[in-house]
N, CA, C and O of each residue as an XYZ file, in Angstrom:
640
protein
N       7.922      3.382      7.612
C       7.059      4.543      7.568
C       6.626      4.888      8.981
O       6.666      4.056      9.887
N       6.217      6.120      9.143
C       5.675      6.565     10.420
C       4.155      6.538     10.319
O       3.587      6.848      9.272
N       3.510      6.167     11.407
C       2.055      6.066     11.406
C       1.494      6.597     12.721
O       2.041      6.352     13.796
N       0.404      7.321     12.607
C      -0.343      7.783     13.775
C      -1.799      7.360     13.582
O      -2.504      7.949     12.763
N      -2.263      6.344     14.327
C      -3.672      5.966     14.226
C      -4.560      7.093     14.759
O      -4.272      7.680     15.802
N      -5.628      7.385     14.041
C      -6.540      8.453     14.453
C      -7.889      7.925     14.925
O      -8.658      8.650     15.556
N      -8.174      6.670     14.622
C      -9.456      6.099     15.009
C      -9.517      4.629     14.652
O      -8.566      4.071     14.105
N     -10.642      4.006     14.964
C     -10.848      2.573     14.756
C     -12.068      2.380     13.860
O     -13.087      3.048     14.036
N     -11.958      1.466     12.902
C     -13.086      1.129     12.030
C     -13.567     -0.282     12.348
O     -12.801     -1.095     12.866
N     -14.814     -0.575     12.047
C     -15.389     -1.888     12.361
C     -15.018     -2.961     11.332
O     -15.357     -4.130     11.515
N     -14.334     -2.582     10.267
C     -13.949     -3.543      9.225
C     -12.441     -3.473      8.990
O     -11.753     -2.632      9.568
N     -11.932     -4.370      8.132
C     -10.520     -4.309      7.768
C     -10.227     -2.904      7.265
O     -10.975     -2.370      6.446
N      -9.164     -2.310      7.741
C      -8.824     -0.938      7.374
C      -7.410     -0.933      6.797
O      -6.432     -1.110      7.524
N      -7.315     -0.731      5.494
C      -6.041     -0.841      4.797
C      -5.216      0.435      4.890
O      -5.738      1.547      4.811
N      -3.905      0.240      5.060
C      -2.976      1.358      5.180
C      -2.169      1.501      3.896
O      -2.204      2.554      3.259
N      -1.446      0.459      3.510
C      -0.662      0.505      2.272
C      -0.560     -0.910      1.701
O      -0.452     -1.893      2.434
N      -0.598     -0.979      0.362
C      -0.540     -2.273     -0.315
C       0.379     -2.167     -1.522
O       0.222     -1.280     -2.362
N       1.332     -3.074     -1.597
C       2.185     -3.214     -2.773
C       1.605     -4.372     -3.566
O       1.401     -5.458     -3.023
N       1.336     -4.147     -4.858
C       0.645     -5.173     -5.625
C       0.802     -4.952     -7.119
O       1.133     -3.857     -7.574
N       0.560     -6.006     -7.863
C       0.498     -5.891     -9.306
C      -0.897     -5.526     -9.773
O      -1.097     -5.193    -10.941
N      -1.880     -5.588     -8.853
C      -3.255     -5.236     -9.198
C      -3.985     -4.778     -7.942
O      -3.439     -4.826     -6.839
N      -5.214     -4.337     -8.122
C      -6.014     -3.915     -6.972
C      -6.772     -5.077     -6.349
O      -7.513     -4.883     -5.386
N      -6.599     -6.267     -6.877
C      -7.356     -7.415     -6.400
C      -6.800     -8.026     -5.129
O      -5.856     -7.512     -4.530
N      -7.407     -9.134     -4.733
C      -6.980     -9.872     -3.551
C      -6.669    -11.323     -3.888
O      -6.772    -12.196     -3.026
N      -6.294    -11.586     -5.119
C      -5.982    -12.948     -5.540
C      -4.561    -13.315     -5.125
O      -3.802    -12.479     -4.633
N      -4.224    -14.571     -5.333
C      -2.873    -15.030     -5.025
C      -1.850    -14.160     -5.748
O      -1.984    -13.888     -6.941
N      -0.841    -13.733     -5.023
C       0.206    -12.895     -5.592
C      -0.089    -11.411     -5.573
O       0.745    -10.622     -6.014
N      -1.261    -10.998     -5.073
C      -1.619     -9.579     -5.107
C      -1.142     -8.773     -3.899
O      -0.967     -7.559     -4.011
N      -0.932     -9.397     -2.778
C      -0.490     -8.673     -1.579
C       0.993     -8.941     -1.379
O       1.381    -10.033     -0.965
N       1.820     -7.949     -1.670
C       3.273     -8.179     -1.606
C       4.007     -7.040     -0.919
O       4.970     -6.560     -1.517
N       3.685     -6.580      0.200
C       2.642     -7.010      1.119
C       1.514     -6.003      1.201
O       1.483     -5.010      0.474
N       0.585     -6.286      2.107
C      -0.490     -5.378      2.500
C      -0.331     -5.142      3.998
O      -0.155     -6.088      4.766
N      -0.394     -3.882      4.409
C      -0.387     -3.542      5.834
C      -1.745     -2.934      6.143
O      -2.176     -1.991      5.480
N      -2.418     -3.477      7.151
C      -3.765     -3.016      7.489
C      -3.991     -3.135      8.987
O      -3.158     -3.664      9.722
N      -5.151     -2.624      9.425
C      -5.607     -2.831     10.794
C      -6.679     -3.904     10.772
O      -7.494     -3.957      9.851
N      -6.680     -4.763     11.789
C      -7.744     -5.753     11.947
C      -9.044     -5.021     12.292
O      -8.986     -3.901     12.801
N     -10.201     -5.610     12.034
C     -11.469     -4.937     12.332
C     -11.607     -4.571     13.813
O     -11.226     -5.335     14.700
N     -12.154     -3.399     14.049
C     -12.483     -2.900     15.392
C     -11.283     -2.765     16.318
O     -11.429     -2.838     17.539
N     -10.100     -2.568     15.750
C      -8.896     -2.417     16.561
C      -7.828     -1.672     15.770
O      -8.001     -1.396     14.582
N      -6.735     -1.354     16.431
C      -5.573     -0.776     15.750
C      -4.413     -1.767     15.773
O      -3.251     -1.363     15.818
N      -4.724     -3.057     15.741
C      -3.688     -4.081     15.622
C      -3.214     -4.103     14.175
O      -4.016     -4.273     13.257
N      -1.923     -3.934     13.974
C      -1.371     -3.999     12.622
C      -1.364     -5.436     12.133
O      -1.082     -6.363     12.892
N      -1.677     -5.608     10.857
C      -1.602     -6.921     10.217
C      -0.756     -6.780      8.971
O      -0.997     -5.906      8.139
N       0.235     -7.642      8.844
C       1.055     -7.744      7.645
C       0.562     -8.972      6.901
O       0.526    -10.066      7.465
N       0.185     -8.804      5.647
C      -0.392     -9.896      4.875
C       0.334    -10.024      3.544
O       0.620     -9.033      2.873
N       0.623    -11.264      3.179
C       1.273    -11.560      1.901
C       0.495    -12.685      1.238
O       0.046    -13.618      1.903
N       0.340    -12.591     -0.067
C      -0.233    -13.718     -0.792
C       0.730    -14.086     -1.907
O       1.062    -13.269     -2.766
N       1.166    -15.331     -1.869
C       2.047    -15.849     -2.907
C       1.191    -16.592     -3.921
O      -0.026    -16.698     -3.766
N       1.829    -17.097     -4.944
C       1.095    -17.881     -5.927
C       0.661    -19.216     -5.318
O      -0.248    -19.870     -5.828
N       1.318    -19.617     -4.223
C       1.015    -20.895     -3.580
C       0.000    -20.781     -2.447
O      -0.760    -21.717     -2.197
N      -0.015    -19.646     -1.766
C      -0.867    -19.524     -0.577
C      -1.365    -18.092     -0.453
O      -0.576    -17.158     -0.313
N      -2.673    -17.930     -0.505
C      -3.258    -16.599     -0.401
C      -3.406    -16.191      1.065
O      -3.782    -16.996      1.917
N      -3.110    -14.959      1.327
C      -3.352    -14.326      2.625
C      -2.640    -14.984      3.802
O      -3.279    -15.419      4.760
N      -1.328    -15.053      3.724
C      -0.533    -15.430      4.882
C      -0.371    -14.168      5.712
O      -0.072    -13.105      5.167
N      -0.563    -14.268      7.018
C      -0.504    -13.044      7.803
C       0.306    -13.170      9.073
O       0.556    -14.253      9.602
N       0.697    -12.006      9.523
C       1.482    -11.833     10.732
C       0.849    -10.626     11.429
O       0.733     -9.559     10.825
N       0.440    -10.780     12.692
C      -0.308     -9.719     13.363
C       0.423     -9.223     14.600
O       0.927    -10.010     15.401
N       0.473     -7.912     14.741
C       0.968     -7.263     15.959
C      -0.084     -7.518     17.027
O      -1.254     -7.190     16.830
N       0.310     -8.092     18.148
C      -0.681     -8.462     19.155
C      -1.152     -7.291     20.004
O      -2.279     -7.315     20.501
N      -0.335     -6.284     20.182
C      -0.737     -5.124     20.979
C      -1.286     -4.046     20.057
O      -0.597     -3.618     19.131
N      -2.511     -3.603     20.293
C      -3.037     -2.508     19.471
C      -2.195     -1.251     19.653
O      -1.631     -1.016     20.722
N      -2.119     -0.458     18.607
C      -1.421      0.819     18.691
C      -2.350      1.833     19.355
O      -3.567      1.779     19.175
N      -1.782      2.740     20.111
C      -2.584      3.781     20.760
C      -3.001      4.828     19.742
O      -2.206      5.242     18.899
N      -4.244      5.248     19.827
C      -4.746      6.314     18.962
C      -4.015      7.607     19.321
O      -3.743      7.885     20.489
N      -3.705      8.385     18.291
C      -3.021      9.681     18.405
C      -1.588      9.576     18.911
O      -1.049     10.547     19.442
N      -0.964      8.411     18.754
C       0.443      8.246     19.120
C       1.239      7.899     17.868
O       0.800      7.094     17.048
N       2.402      8.507     17.727
C       3.273      8.282     16.577
C       4.087      7.007     16.772
O       4.663      6.781     17.836
N       4.127      6.177     15.729
C       4.910      4.943     15.728
C       5.736      4.897     14.450
O       5.383      5.518     13.447
N       6.840      4.155     14.496
C       7.603      3.887     13.278
C       7.456      2.397     12.975
O       7.684      1.553     13.842
N       7.077      2.087     11.749
C       6.831      0.706     11.337
C       7.806      0.338     10.225
O       7.988      1.089      9.267
N       8.426     -0.825     10.368
C       9.265     -1.393      9.313
C       8.664     -2.725      8.903
O       8.256     -3.522      9.747
N       8.615     -2.955      7.612
C       8.127     -4.212      7.058
C       9.267     -4.806      6.251
O       9.831     -4.146      5.378
N       9.602     -6.046      6.544
C      10.650     -6.737      5.793
C      10.017     -7.971      5.164
O       9.421     -8.801      5.851
N      10.158     -8.077      3.855
C       9.649     -9.232      3.124
C      10.810     -9.807      2.333
O      11.400     -9.135      1.487
N      11.126    -11.052      2.619
C      12.159    -11.769      1.884
C      11.494    -12.964      1.214
O      10.290    -13.175      1.365
N      12.270    -13.738      0.480
C      11.680    -14.858     -0.247
C      10.951    -15.839      0.660
O       9.947    -16.424      0.252
N      11.440    -16.031      1.888
C      10.827    -17.027      2.758
C      10.481    -16.501      4.154
O      10.244    -17.282      5.076
N      10.453    -15.166      4.305
C      10.228    -14.591      5.630
C       9.546    -13.237      5.519
O       9.845    -12.452      4.619
N       8.625    -12.970      6.444
C       8.060    -11.625      6.556
C       8.139    -11.208      8.019
O       7.934    -12.014      8.926
N       8.443     -9.922      8.226
C       8.581     -9.394      9.577
C       7.914     -8.034      9.676
O       7.902     -7.254      8.725
N       7.362     -7.772     10.850
C       6.759     -6.486     11.165
C       7.466     -5.956     12.406
O       7.476     -6.603     13.453
N       8.055     -4.777     12.276
C       8.769     -4.127     13.376
C       8.013     -2.861     13.747
O       7.582     -2.115     12.868
N       7.847     -2.614     15.049
C       7.197     -1.398     15.528
C       8.148     -0.722     16.511
O       8.544     -1.312     17.517
N       8.502      0.506     16.210
C       9.428      1.282     17.040
C      10.719      0.516     17.336
O      11.214      0.522     18.463
N      11.255     -0.145     16.302
C      12.538     -0.831     16.427
C      12.477     -2.178     17.119
O      13.514     -2.813     17.307
N      11.289     -2.634     17.504
C      11.128     -3.929     18.168
C      10.400     -4.891     17.231
O       9.396     -4.532     16.615
N      10.918     -6.118     17.131
C      10.255     -7.120     16.305
C       8.884     -7.425     16.898
O       8.773     -7.871     18.040
N       7.860     -7.183     16.119
C       6.490     -7.371     16.575
C       5.962     -8.746     16.182
O       5.306     -9.417     16.978
N       6.251     -9.160     14.955
C       5.884    -10.504     14.529
C       6.761    -10.907     13.353
O       7.247    -10.075     12.587
N       6.940    -12.204     13.244
C       7.778    -12.767     12.193
C       7.146    -14.091     11.785
O       6.632    -14.833     12.622
N       7.191    -14.374     10.497
C       6.562    -15.595     10.015
C       7.236    -16.060      8.732
O       7.669    -15.249      7.913
N       7.318    -17.362      8.573
C       7.830    -17.926      7.329
C       6.804    -17.696      6.226
O       5.598    -17.788      6.455
N       7.296    -17.398      5.031
C       6.431    -17.254      3.861
C       6.393    -18.604      3.171
O       7.431    -19.145      2.787
N       5.201    -19.143      3.016
C       5.040    -20.465      2.428
C       4.843    -20.354      0.929
O       3.814    -19.871      0.457
N       5.836    -20.806      0.193
C       5.727    -20.809     -1.265
C       6.760    -21.765     -1.816
O       7.943    -21.662     -1.490
N       6.328    -22.684     -2.642
C       7.291    -23.589     -3.252
C       7.974    -22.916     -4.427
O       9.062    -23.322     -4.836
N       7.339    -21.887     -4.972
C       7.906    -21.162     -6.100
C       8.011    -19.692     -5.705
O       7.172    -18.884     -6.104
N       9.032    -19.338     -4.924
C       9.128    -17.979     -4.403
C       9.359    -16.956     -5.503
O       9.052    -15.779     -5.315
N       9.890    -17.373     -6.645
C      10.081    -16.412     -7.733
C       8.742    -15.877     -8.234
O       8.682    -14.778     -8.784
N       7.675    -16.641     -8.049
C       6.370    -16.187     -8.518
C       5.643    -15.352     -7.467
O       4.534    -14.876     -7.709
N       6.274    -15.173     -6.286
C       5.598    -14.425     -5.232
C       5.403    -12.969     -5.622
O       4.334    -12.407     -5.388
N       6.405    -12.359     -6.206
C       6.348    -10.943     -6.527
C       6.200    -10.738     -8.022
O       6.864    -11.411     -8.810
N       5.334     -9.814     -8.425
C       5.259     -9.513     -9.852
C       6.512     -8.753    -10.268
O       7.234     -8.245     -9.410
N       6.780     -8.665    -11.557
C       7.938     -7.893    -12.001
C       7.857     -6.459    -11.472
O       6.776     -5.874    -11.407
N       9.000     -5.905    -11.100
C       9.044     -4.568    -10.496
C       8.289     -3.517    -11.310
O       7.576     -2.716    -10.706
N       8.399     -3.465    -12.657
C       7.655     -2.430    -13.389
C       6.143     -2.540    -13.211
O       5.427     -1.555    -13.388
N       5.649     -3.732    -12.861
C       4.213     -3.929    -12.692
C       3.727     -3.689    -11.264
O       2.522     -3.705    -11.012
N       4.646     -3.468    -10.334
C       4.253     -3.283     -8.940
C       3.755     -1.869     -8.713
O       4.388     -0.892     -9.114
N       2.612     -1.783     -8.066
C       2.017     -0.484     -7.751
C       1.903     -0.370     -6.239
O       1.880     -1.374     -5.528
N       1.831      0.861     -5.759
C       1.629      1.109     -4.337
C       0.268      1.762     -4.178
O       0.001      2.817     -4.754
N      -0.587      1.129     -3.395
C      -1.921      1.656     -3.137
C      -1.986      2.096     -1.682
O      -1.726      1.306     -0.774
N      -2.329      3.339     -1.471
C      -2.592      3.787     -0.113
C      -4.084      3.634      0.100
O      -4.896      4.229     -0.608
N      -4.423      2.837      1.074
C      -5.815      2.614      1.446
C      -6.619      1.945      0.346
O      -7.751      2.347      0.075
N      -6.050      0.931     -0.292
C      -6.803      0.120     -1.239
C      -7.932     -0.550     -0.465
O      -7.685     -1.192      0.555
N      -9.148     -0.411     -0.930
C     -10.283     -0.924     -0.164
C     -10.711      0.121      0.850
O     -10.689      1.317      0.557
N     -11.096     -0.313      2.028
C     -11.505      0.619      3.081
C     -10.273      1.267      3.692
O      -9.363      0.574      4.149
N     -10.243      2.578      3.699
C      -9.079      3.320      4.190
C      -9.045      3.347      5.708
O     -10.059      3.596      6.361
N      -7.867      3.088      6.262
C      -7.669      3.216      7.708
C      -7.680      4.694      8.080
O      -7.326      5.552      7.271
N      -8.082      4.976      9.285
C      -8.094      6.349      9.799
C      -6.728      6.607     10.436
O      -6.562      6.473     11.648
N      -5.755      6.979      9.602
C      -4.369      7.143     10.048
C      -3.700      8.306      9.328
O      -4.157      8.772      8.285
N      -2.617      8.750      9.917
C      -1.672      9.630      9.226
C      -0.451      8.778      8.931
O       0.053      8.088      9.817
N       0.030      8.819      7.697
C       1.231      8.085      7.304
C       2.234      9.091      6.781
O       1.886      9.983      6.007
N       3.479      8.948      7.204
C       4.537      9.855      6.756
C       5.829      9.063      6.589
O       5.970      7.948      7.091
N       6.747      9.662      5.885
C       8.105      9.122      5.739
C       8.128      7.699      5.199
O       8.881      6.857      5.689
N       7.305      7.430      4.189
C       7.292      6.115      3.556
C       8.587      5.944      2.776
O       8.960      6.809      1.984
N       9.266      4.837      2.998
C      10.527      4.554      2.330
C      10.507      3.102      1.887
O      10.160      2.211      2.662
N      10.881      2.870      0.636
C      10.926      1.523      0.091
C      12.340      1.228     -0.374
O      12.962      2.052     -1.045
N      12.845      0.065     -0.023
C      14.150     -0.380     -0.501
C      14.001     -1.825     -0.954
O      13.456     -2.645     -0.215
N      14.474     -2.153     -2.151
C      14.324     -3.522     -2.643
C      15.305     -4.505     -2.017
O      15.349     -5.669     -2.413
N      16.086     -4.054     -1.051
C      17.020     -4.940     -0.368
C      16.701     -4.944      1.118
O      16.042     -4.039      1.630
N      17.177     -5.972      1.796
C      16.952     -6.069      3.233
C      17.857     -5.087      3.954
O      19.067     -5.052      3.730
N      17.267     -4.312      4.800
C      18.022     -3.380      5.626
C      17.566     -3.552      7.061
O      16.443     -3.988      7.313
N      18.424     -3.214      7.990
C      18.030     -3.263      9.397
C      16.939     -2.233      9.637
O      16.946     -1.173      9.010
N      16.015     -2.521     10.521
C      14.968     -1.549     10.830
C      15.553     -0.240     11.332
O      16.590     -0.215     11.995
N      14.876      0.826     11.008
C      15.324      2.144     11.437
C      14.842      2.409     12.852
O      13.858      1.818     13.296
N      15.530      3.295     13.565
C      15.106      3.573     14.937
C      13.727      4.219     14.981
O      13.270      4.819     14.009
N      13.089      4.083     16.115
C      11.767      4.679     16.319
C      11.867      6.193     16.237
O      12.901      6.768     16.574
N      10.790      6.845     15.789
C      10.826      8.304     15.711
C      10.860      8.908     17.105
O      10.400      8.315     18.080
N      11.404     10.069     17.160
C      11.388     10.784     18.433
C      10.495     11.987     18.261
O      10.433     12.590     17.189
N       9.824     12.319     19.302
C       8.939     13.482     19.255
C       9.777     14.741     19.140
O      10.957     14.755     19.490
N       9.160     15.783     18.650
C       9.858     17.065     18.561
C      10.286     17.472     19.963
O       9.563     17.234     20.930
N      11.463     18.084     20.075
C      11.919     18.456     21.412
C      10.949     19.432     22.069
O      10.375     20.306     21.420
N      10.791     19.255     23.349
C       9.931     20.164     24.109
C      10.715     21.432     24.391
O      11.823     21.368     24.925
N      10.161     22.576     24.042
C      10.910     23.803     24.297
C      11.097     24.006     25.793
O      10.244     23.650     26.606
N      12.236     24.587     26.125
C      12.511     24.870     27.536
C      11.505     25.899     28.028
O      11.123     26.803     27.285
N      11.073     25.764     29.286
C      10.111     26.748     29.783
C      10.756     28.126     29.866
O      11.940     28.271     30.168
N       9.954     29.099     29.594
C      10.480     30.463     29.698
C      10.227     30.969     31.105
O       9.206     30.670     31.725
N      11.156     31.718     31.574
C      10.992     32.283     32.913
C      10.994     33.792     32.795
O      11.641     34.369     31.922
N      10.281     34.391     33.663
C      10.264     35.852     33.714
C      10.649     36.261     35.120
O      10.468     35.514     36.082
N      11.171     37.435     35.211
C      11.542     37.933     36.538
C      10.287     38.050     37.376
O       9.237     38.456     36.876
N      10.387     37.695     38.658
C       9.191     37.783     39.490
C       8.725     39.224     39.634
O       9.523     40.162     39.659
N       7.437     39.366     39.725
C       6.866     40.697     39.937
C       7.063     41.060     41.403
O       6.686     40.301     42.296
N       7.665     42.240     41.647
C       7.881     42.598     43.059
C       6.547     42.796     43.775
O       5.569     43.264     43.192
N       6.536     42.431     45.033
C       5.331     42.613     45.843
C       5.088     44.100     46.048
O       6.040     44.874     46.149
N       3.837     44.502     46.111
C       3.576     45.931     46.322
C       4.068     46.356     47.711
O       3.998     45.602     48.682
N       4.548     47.543     47.758
C       5.026     48.065     49.045
C       3.967     48.979     49.622
O       3.272     49.694     48.900
N       3.863     48.943     50.898
C       2.915     49.839     51.564
C       3.688     50.701     52.554
O       4.692     50.275     53.125
N       3.221     51.863     52.735
C       3.854     52.766     53.708
C       2.832     53.084     54.783
O       1.633     53.189     54.523
N       3.331     53.232     55.972
C       2.427     53.569     57.076
C       2.011     55.022     56.949
O       2.828     55.847     56.541
N       0.775     55.370     57.281
C       0.325     56.771     57.170
C       0.929     57.671     58.213
O       0.640     58.867     58.237
């Protein structure tokens, strides 16, 4: 998805959450993407049936009013956060029973801003149930070429 942070909140600020419920119990974050309090550092959080709230954090805060492309990859034993095509963080998912990590697909819901909403613009959200390579970073709209006009001729003066 594409994201443009618009501001910073003093508390956890949620962006998007895939879950079987609106709660925060084991197995509810599959995953959750949020900002850490008082910053625009992205946090990827997963809770399995074995371990609640495993997280992976982007160490560099995102700039406010700048467009970024974010990819989240969650596999049975790995979670990754990519920002603008660069691996930002990667972590093993700890679960002895990985089949219980995700609820059945019909029960999975997508919550935008579950809890306290992040001050962001989100666009181009795409979900694929298979692992795919991260997509390239977005490019800004092309800058139009400057327009030129013919120079204005200098005024002419005649001697009296």
